[in-house]
C-alpha angles and dihedrals in degrees: 000000000000094000090048092050092049094046118106124184117208107253147156119253135190114227116176092338094309124110119229135173118237122197144155109270116258130202087253089062093061098090090053091045089054090049090053090051090051091050092049099039102048097265095316123111108206091199127046127210092268092055092050092045091052090052094047091052092060097074095158095067105012130071125186122182131187133199120212135183121188088354092301118124107233105168144001141188133197130196138182114214109209109195094187094052092033088227132133104208117200103222097176138009122168135163124188107258094242090055098045116117090029095106097258097117092045090050094050092048091049090054091053092045090052090050091051090050091049088055089049091239121169100223149015112209139184145160123236132185110262087229093055098090096161092056090046089053090052092049092048090049086057090051098257113152127209108244102175150324128265106209117224091356101150122080116241105013095033092223116173120254126219112224110223129187135188110206111214124209116244116249092252091052091052093050091050091051093050 
């Protein structure tokens, strides 16, 4: 069940009338993932290639996905699936600035939420910069709730992070509602 839930087949997807290619991230994607981070985070890449490589190696409890168009990496997401806590924690999500507000981030989040539901997890969690109001709006649209603040969370500028959690219904609750 777990292997099946964590499996992702490379495929094409339509998002707002545009066709994209979705795939599991590969080690060869890391340089482009770092470039996206630099574009999103004012020239700084919070994670280096070693950090990404370490995450990609842990296929049993980590899942990283990328979205491409015309062989250009436009967005990625990473999650840690914690069986003990029954939480899928979004560790990274980044979309090239010129492709933000095109539905790519929402799509990637929805994939991770579906995977967490398939595993019958209780929550999907993440941190977001308190200044990143557009991301917070997206997360609230997907029913995430702010549960706290982590003071000085981010490396470099020490900006605070808002903790956000999406509470998932248990399988038996969903079947009762159906």
